[in-house]
N, C-alpha and C positions, 0 to 999 in steps of 0.2 A: 382074612382080611376083607375080602369083597362081600362075604356073607353078612358081615355086620354093618355094611354100608347102606343106608336108607336112600335109595334112588328114586323115591316118590317125588322129591323136590329136586330142583336143579342144584347141581354141585360142581365144584372146580377141583381139578387134580393139579397139585403143585409138586415139582420134583427138582432137587439139586443133585447134580453129579449122577451117581448110580441110582439115586431116588428118581431121577427123571426118566431113566430107562424103565424102572419099575412102574412108574406112572403111565408110560406108553403102553406097557403090557396090560395093565389094569384097564386102560381105556378100551381095549378090545373086548373086555368082559362086561364092564359097566360103561355106559355112554355118558360121559361128563358133558356139561354144557360148554366147558372150555378147559384148556390145559395151559399151564405156565411151566415151562421147562428151562432150566438154567444149567450151563456148563455141562452138557451131557457128552457129546462127541464133537470132534473137529472134522472128521471125514468118514466116508463109508468103510474105510479100512479098520475103524475102531468099533464097528457094529458088533452087537452081541452074536456069539457063535450060534445062538438059537435062531437068528434071523438070516444066517448065511445062505440058506436055501432060496431066500426071497430077493436076492440082490438082482 
């Protein structure tokens, strides 16, 4: 997915629910101008198991 993204121009990542978590992960690889995340998590207890070492 990130290989097909042209990051020569400014772009925005948008995510809803689990897509918001994916957008956060993608933003670590590609650097978007901005992100819009909706309904992803309510508290740190719902964080991805992949992030548990970074709490």
